[in-house]
C-alpha positions in Angstrom: -55.3 -1.3 29.7 -53.9 0.7 32.7 -51.7 -2.0 33.4 -50.1 -1.7 30.1 -49.4 1.9 30.4 -48.1 1.2 33.6 -45.6 -1.2 32.5 -44.6 0.6 29.7 -43.8 3.6 31.8 -41.8 1.5 34.5 -39.6 -0.1 31.6 -39.3 3.6 30.5 -37.5 4.0 33.9 -35.4 1.2 34.2 -34.1 2.1 30.6 -33.6 5.7 31.7 -31.3 4.6 34.7 -29.6 2.1 32.5 -28.8 5.2 30.2 -27.6 7.3 33.3 -25.6 4.4 34.7 -23.6 4.0 30.9 -22.5 7.7 30.9 -21.4 7.8 34.5 -19.0 4.9 33.2 -18.3 6.6 30.2 -17.3 9.8 31.7 -14.9 7.9 34.6 -13.2 5.4 32.5 -12.7 7.0 28.9 -10.2 9.8 28.5 -10.6 13.1 27.7 -8.1 13.1 24.8 -9.7 10.4 23.6 -13.2 12.5 22.9 -11.4 15.5 21.1 -9.6 13.3 18.5 -12.2 11.1 17.5 -12.2 9.8 13.3 -13.6 13.4 12.5 -10.1 14.5 13.3 -8.4 11.4 12.1 -6.7 12.0 8.7 -7.3 9.0 7.2 -10.9 10.4 6.8 -9.7 14.1 5.8 -10.8 13.4 2.4 -14.4 13.6 3.8 -14.7 16.7 5.3 -16.1 19.8 3.8 -13.3 22.6 3.7 -14.0 26.4 3.7 -15.0 28.4 0.4 -12.2 30.0 -1.3 -12.1 34.1 -1.3 -12.8 35.1 -4.8 -11.2 37.8 -6.1 -12.6 39.8 -9.4 -10.2 39.3 -12.1 -8.7 42.5 -13.4 -6.6 43.0 -16.8 -2.9 44.0 -16.0 0.0 45.6 -17.6 3.1 43.9 -17.0 5.6 47.2 -17.9 3.4 49.2 -14.9 4.3 46.1 -13.0 7.9 45.8 -13.5 8.1 49.3 -12.7 6.0 49.2 -9.7 8.5 46.3 -8.3 11.4 48.2 -9.2 9.9 51.5 -6.9 8.9 49.3 -3.9 12.0 46.6 -3.8 15.0 49.1 -5.4 15.7 46.3 -8.0 14.7 45.0 -11.4 12.6 42.2 -11.8 15.0 39.7 -14.3 13.8 37.5 -16.9 13.5 34.0 -16.3 16.7 32.1 -15.9 16.0 28.8 -18.0 18.7 26.0 -16.8 17.0 23.1 -17.7 17.2 23.4 -21.3 13.1 24.1 -21.7 12.1 26.5 -24.2 9.0 28.7 -24.8 7.6 29.9 -28.2 8.3 33.3 -28.7 4.6 33.9 -29.2 3.4 33.0 -25.8 2.4 35.6 -23.6 0.8 35.8 -20.2 -3.3 36.4 -20.6 -3.6 38.5 -17.4 -0.8 41.0 -18.0 0.3 40.4 -21.5 4.3 39.5 -20.2 6.2 38.4 -23.2 7.8 34.6 -23.2 10.8 35.8 -21.2 8.7 36.2 -18.2 7.4 32.8 -18.4 8.0 29.7 -16.3 7.3 26.0 -17.7 5.2 24.9 -14.9 4.4 20.9 -15.9 7.3 20.0 -17.6 6.5 20.8 -21.3 3.0 19.9 -21.2 1.6 23.6 -22.1 1.1 25.1 -18.5 3.0 28.3 -17.8 3.3 30.4 -15.2 3.9 34.0 -15.3 7.0 35.7 -13.2 5.4 39.5 -13.3 1.6 38.4 -11.8 1.7 35.1 -11.2 -0.8 33.8 -13.3 -1.3 30.3 -14.5 -2.4 29.7 -18.1 -2.6 27.0 -20.8 -1.5 27.3 -24.2 -4.1 29.3 -26.0 -6.1 29.7 -22.8 -8.1 33.1 -23.3 -8.8 34.5 -19.7 -12.3 35.4 -19.3 -13.1 34.0 -15.7 -14.4 37.5 -13.9 -12.9 36.0 -10.6 -10.0 34.4 -9.3 -10.0 32.4 -6.4 -7.8 32.5 -3.3 -6.8 29.9 -0.4 -8.7 31.2 2.9 -6.1 29.8 5.0 -2.9 31.6 3.4 -3.8 34.2 1.1 -2.0 32.1 -2.4 -4.0 31.9 -5.8 -4.9 28.7 -6.4 -4.1 26.5 -9.3 -5.8 24.6 -11.5 -4.8 21.2 -11.7 -7.6 18.6 -13.0 -10.7 19.3 -15.7 -13.6 17.0 -14.9 -16.5 16.6 -17.5 -18.4 18.5 -14.6 -16.0 20.4 -12.7 -12.6 22.0 -12.7 -10.1 21.0 -9.5 -8.1 23.8 -8.2 -5.2 23.4 -5.6 -3.1 25.4 -3.2 0.4 24.7 -3.8 2.2 26.8 -1.1 4.0 24.7 1.1 3.9 26.8 4.1 0.4 27.2 3.9 -0.8 26.5 7.4 -4.1 24.0 6.6 -1.0 21.8 4.5 1.0 22.3 7.8 -1.5 21.2 10.0 -3.0 18.4 8.1 0.8 17.0 7.9 1.4 16.8 11.6 -1.5 14.8 11.7 0.2 12.0 9.5 2.5 9.6 11.1 6.2 10.2 9.7 6.6 6.6 8.6 3.6 6.5 6.6 5.0 9.3 4.7 7.7 7.7 3.8 6.0 4.9 1.8 5.9 4.9 -1.7 3.0 8.1 -2.7 2.6 8.6 0.9 1.2 12.0 0.6 -1.0 11.0 -2.3 -3.4 8.6 0.5 -3.9 11.6 2.4 -6.4 15.0 1.8 -3.4 17.4 2.7 -3.7 20.5 0.5 -6.6 22.8 0.3 -8.8 21.9 -2.2 -11.4 23.8 -4.4 -14.1 22.3 -7.2 -15.4 24.7 -9.8 -18.4 23.2 -11.0 -18.5 24.4 -14.9 -21.5 22.2 -15.7 -24.9 24.8 -15.8 -27.5 22.8 -12.8 -30.5 25.1 -14.4 -29.8 23.8 -17.9 -28.8 19.9 -16.7 -31.4 17.3 -18.4 -32.1 15.1 -15.3 -32.7 12.1 -17.5 -29.6 12.1 -19.7 -27.8 11.1 -16.1 -26.0 7.8 -15.6 -28.4 5.6 -13.5 -25.4 5.6 -10.8 -25.5 9.6 -10.2 -26.6 11.2 -7.4 -29.4 13.1 -6.7 
């Protein structure tokens, strides 16, 4: 029994010496820049990283007429209605659900598919949508409001579309320019800040009704 323990201790010591030799070899011949830029920093794996949580601000009903007077006092010039040069029109009964601005101050935000953006308060909404959410989401990197882009069965995807966002510019600088010139080059990478707002109530979810391929 003693011989077996002594034999195992000898093997452990030899393995320890081998590990130390390999670490010394790596420290000598592997550049530190390569260590700093490992796979976790590669833009190819950006979709698998976990972003910071957005800044959550409470929803407060606003008055568009008061905002116009405030902008006039602060900037010294009135906020003009939207000039429509592409021939699109917005229904007369469409108003901003946040501040109540009429259709004169609303942008067609997605080419006539029912999504609008208010020029007065910046709220993005869909036709007939009633803003009942007590909060709004703000990008933690640039402070711009996140825009809902996609509605899925269990979550809503919010996106920061600010082209000057530091998060977007940093990710864009990591991608080779030749890859961006490809067809749908930017769509291959996660460049903008994204946040998934889950709409499902996990406390009322029936686990037996989930599909078999769903993760735990």
